[in-house]
C-alpha positions in Angstrom: -20.3 8.6 8.2 -19.9 7.2 11.8 -16.7 5.4 12.7 -18.3 2.0 12.7 -19.2 2.6 9.0 -15.5 2.7 8.0 -15.1 -1.2 8.1 -18.2 -1.4 6.0 -16.8 1.1 3.7 -13.4 -0.7 3.8 -15.3 -4.0 3.1 -17.1 -2.6 0.0 -13.9 -1.2 -1.4 -12.4 -4.6 -0.9 -15.1 -6.4 -2.6 -15.1 -3.9 -5.4 -11.4 -4.2 -6.2 -11.1 -7.9 -5.7 -13.8 -8.4 -8.4 -11.9 -6.0 -10.7 -8.7 -7.8 -9.9 -10.4 -11.3 -10.6 -11.2 -9.9 -14.2 -7.6 -8.5 -14.4 -6.1 -11.5 -13.6 -8.1 -14.6 -15.1 -7.0 -18.1 -14.5 -4.9 -19.7 -17.2 -6.5 -22.8 -18.7 -4.3 -26.0 -18.0 -2.4 -27.6 -19.4 -0.4 -24.5 -20.1 3.2 -23.3 -19.4 1.8 -20.2 -18.0 -0.5 -21.8 -15.6 1.8 -22.1 -12.6 2.8 -18.6 -13.1 -0.8 -17.2 -13.3 -1.9 -19.3 -10.4 1.1 -17.8 -8.2 0.1 -14.3 -9.3 -3.7 -14.9 -8.2 -2.2 -16.4 -5.0 -0.4 -13.3 -4.1 -3.1 -10.8 -5.2 -6.4 -12.5 -4.3 -5.7 -13.7 -0.8 -6.7 -11.8 2.2 -5.6 -8.3 2.6 -6.7 -5.0 4.0 -7.0 -3.0 0.5 -6.1 0.3 2.0 -4.5 1.6 -1.1 -7.7 0.8 -3.3 -9.7 2.2 -0.6 -7.8 5.3 -0.9 -8.2 5.5 -4.5 -11.9 5.2 -4.3 -12.4 7.7 -1.4 -10.1 10.2 -3.2 -11.8 9.7 -6.4 -15.3 10.0 -4.7 -14.3 13.2 -3.1 -13.2 14.7 -6.3 -16.2 13.7 -8.1 -14.9 10.6 -10.2 -17.3 7.9 -11.3 -16.5 4.7 -9.4 -16.3 2.7 -12.7 -13.1 4.8 -13.8 -11.5 4.2 -10.4 -11.3 0.3 -10.9 -8.2 0.3 -12.9 -6.0 2.7 -10.8 -7.2 0.8 -7.6 -6.1 -2.5 -9.2 -2.9 -0.9 -10.4 -2.1 0.1 -6.9 -3.0 -3.2 -5.3 -0.9 -4.9 -8.0 2.2 -2.9 -7.4 1.6 -3.4 -3.5 1.2 -7.2 -3.9 4.4 -7.4 -6.1 6.4 -5.7 -3.5 5.4 -7.9 -0.6 6.3 -10.8 -2.8 9.7 -9.6 -3.4 10.4 -8.2 0.2 9.6 -11.8 1.5 12.1 -13.5 -0.5 15.2 -14.9 1.3 17.5 -12.2 -0.4 15.3 -9.7 1.2 13.4 -9.9 4.4 13.4 -13.6 4.3 9.8 -14.3 5.6 7.6 -17.5 5.7 4.5 -15.9 6.5 2.3 -13.3 4.8 -1.4 -12.4 5.5 -1.8 -15.6 7.6 -0.6 -17.8 4.6 2.7 -19.2 3.6 4.7 -16.4 1.5 4.6 -16.8 -2.4 8.1 -18.3 -2.5 7.2 -20.7 0.1 3.9 -22.0 -1.5 5.5 -22.1 -5.0 9.3 -21.4 -5.4 11.7 -18.5 -5.3 12.2 -18.3 -9.3 8.3 -18.5 -9.6 8.1 -15.7 -6.9 10.6 -13.3 -8.5 8.5 -13.8 -11.9 5.3 -13.1 -10.0 6.4 -9.7 -8.9 7.9 -8.9 -12.4 4.6 -9.8 -14.1 2.3 -8.0 -11.5 4.3 -4.9 -11.8 4.0 -4.8 -15.7 0.3 -5.7 -15.5 -0.3 -2.6 -13.2 1.1 -0.4 -15.8 -1.0 -2.0 -18.5 -4.2 -1.6 -16.6 -3.4 2.3 -16.4 -2.5 2.5 -20.0 -5.7 0.9 -21.1 -8.0 2.4 -18.3 -11.4 3.1 -19.7 -13.4 6.3 -19.3 -10.3 8.3 -18.8 -8.6 10.9 -21.3 -5.2 10.1 -22.4 -3.5 12.9 -20.5 -5.0 11.6 -17.3 -3.8 8.3 -17.9 -0.3 9.4 -18.7 -0.2 11.5 -15.3 -1.4 8.2 -13.5 1.3 6.3 -15.1 4.1 8.8 -14.4 2.7 9.2 -10.7 3.0 5.4 -10.0 6.3 5.0 -11.7 7.8 7.6 -9.6 6.0 6.2 -6.2 7.2 2.7 -7.1 10.7 3.3 -8.4 14.2 4.2 -7.0 13.1 7.5 -5.9 10.1 5.7 -4.0 9.2 2.4 -2.8 12.2 0.4 -4.3 14.5 3.0 -3.1 13.1 2.9 0.4 13.7 -0.9 0.4 17.3 -0.4 -0.7 17.8 1.9 2.3 16.2 -0.4 4.5 18.4 -3.2 3.6 21.3 -1.3 3.9 20.2 0.1 7.6 20.4 -3.5 9.1 22.5 -3.4 12.3 22.5 0.3 12.0 20.9 3.2 14.1 20.2 6.1 11.7 19.1 9.4 12.9 15.4 10.1 13.0 15.2 12.1 9.8 17.0 9.3 7.8 14.4 6.6 9.2 11.6 9.0 8.3 13.1 9.5 4.6 13.4 5.6 4.3 9.9 5.0 5.2 8.3 7.8 3.3 9.7 6.4 0.4 9.2 2.5 1.0 5.6 2.7 2.6 4.5 6.4 2.2 5.3 6.9 -1.6 2.6 4.2 -2.6 0.1 5.5 -0.1 0.5 9.0 -1.5 0.2 7.7 -5.0 -3.2 5.9 -4.2 -4.7 9.2 -3.0 -3.2 11.2 -5.9 -4.4 8.6 -8.7 -8.0 8.8 -7.2 -7.9 12.6 -7.2 -6.6 12.6 -11.0 -9.4 10.7 -12.0 -11.8 13.2 -10.7 -9.8 16.0 -12.5 -8.7 17.7 -9.0 -7.4 21.1 -9.1 -4.1 21.8 -7.8 -5.1 23.3 -4.4 -6.9 19.9 -3.8 -4.2 17.8 -5.1 -1.8 19.8 -2.5 -4.2 19.1 0.4 -4.7 15.5 -0.5 -1.0 15.0 -0.8 -0.3 16.4 2.5 -2.9 14.2 3.8 -1.5 11.2 2.2 2.1 11.9 3.4 1.1 12.1 6.9 -1.0 8.9 6.9 1.8 7.1 4.8 4.1 7.6 7.6 1.7 7.0 10.3 1.0 3.7 8.8 4.7 2.6 9.0 4.9 3.9 12.6 1.9 2.0 13.5 3.4 -1.2 11.7 6.5 -0.6 13.9 4.5 -0.5 17.1 2.5 -3.7 16.2 5.6 -5.5 15.5 6.3 -5.5 19.4 2.8 -5.6 20.6 0.8 -7.9 18.6 1.2 -11.7 18.1 2.1 -13.4 14.6 -1.7 -14.6 14.5 -3.1 -11.3 14.8 -0.5 -9.6 12.5 -0.9 -12.4 9.8 3.1 -12.2 9.6 5.9 -13.1 11.8 6.0 -11.0 15.0 9.2 -9.5 15.9 10.7 -9.9 12.7 12.4 -6.4 12.6 13.9 -6.9 15.9 15.3 -10.3 15.1 17.0 -8.8 12.1 18.2 -5.7 14.1 16.5 -3.2 11.8 15.9 0.3 12.9 12.2 1.1 13.6 10.6 3.9 15.4 10.1 1.8 18.5 13.9 1.2 18.5 14.8 4.7 18.1 12.2 6.5 20.1 10.8 3.9 22.5 7.0 2.7 22.5 5.3 5.7 24.1 7.0 8.3 22.0 6.3 6.2 18.9 2.6 6.1 19.8 2.5 9.8 20.4 4.3 10.4 16.9 1.5 8.3 15.2 -1.0 10.6 17.1 0.8 13.8 15.7 0.6 12.3 12.1 -3.0 11.4 12.4 -3.7 15.1 13.6 -1.6 16.3 10.6 -3.5 14.4 8.1 -6.8 15.7 9.6 -5.8 19.3 9.4 -4.8 18.8 5.6 -8.4 17.9 4.9 -10.0 21.0 6.6 -12.4 22.5 4.1 -12.7 19.5 1.6 -16.1 18.2 0.7 -16.9 14.5 1.0 -13.7 13.9 3.1 -15.2 12.0 6.1 -14.0 8.5 4.8 -10.4 9.8 4.6 -10.7 11.4 8.1 -11.9 8.1 9.5 -9.1 6.2 7.8 -6.5 8.5 9.2 -7.9 7.7 12.9 -8.1 4.0 11.9 -4.5 3.7 10.8 -3.2 4.7 14.1 -5.6 2.4 16.1 -5.8 -0.8 14.0 -5.1 -3.8 15.7 -3.1 -5.4 12.8 
């Protein structure tokens, strides 16, 4: 797979998961007291986005021999959890942002109460999709639910966000910053890879290799985000540029400097590539590792 094919593969995965998300979140007929909530849910999920997490589900599933049809439910579940986290992160009580993916944030397009309910509803819908996922044995669905719950909960994404909020105005040690981002960003990226692999009935050695790959790219993704927050403009990012610095939040750039942060991203890319040595059909994952540290937004 040549490098320029990665963008086509990302677009193909995005198109597939967006069609599945349309089916998972049908519009509510009006008039209905639920119509506004569902409209806001669809606004948060079906707008523009890179769909990196669904891509990882499909790529890891393909590597382990899973049929694409059984990967739609976990791919949707990951994107729903990710979308819910963005909606809640943008709220005034959290990161207080007005722009997401180049559009007004959910609470700005609707209202704060609706945005809170959107996050709640997207989270529960994600687990409902996994519980009812067609073509997968019950034990696999249970393992997926447990994996995603751990990644999204207080030992993963939510816990990382709590640490992030507590760190405003602080200058933590590098190890503490890494722990926060492995939880806040990395845990869900790792879960994306593991859910795809579980769908393909991957053995323990393969799960271990893919887990090491995912942990490396999960942290690399955040390092690159920190770099872009100071080097890209708001239009390119699709969100407010310089927001972390304005809120005095610790980042890899603020702790290490720009050059050292860029070097760290490269080291993490190389770590991810090394984890894939010897795995078949891993070229999409290799290309994504490179893309993560080079992406423009």
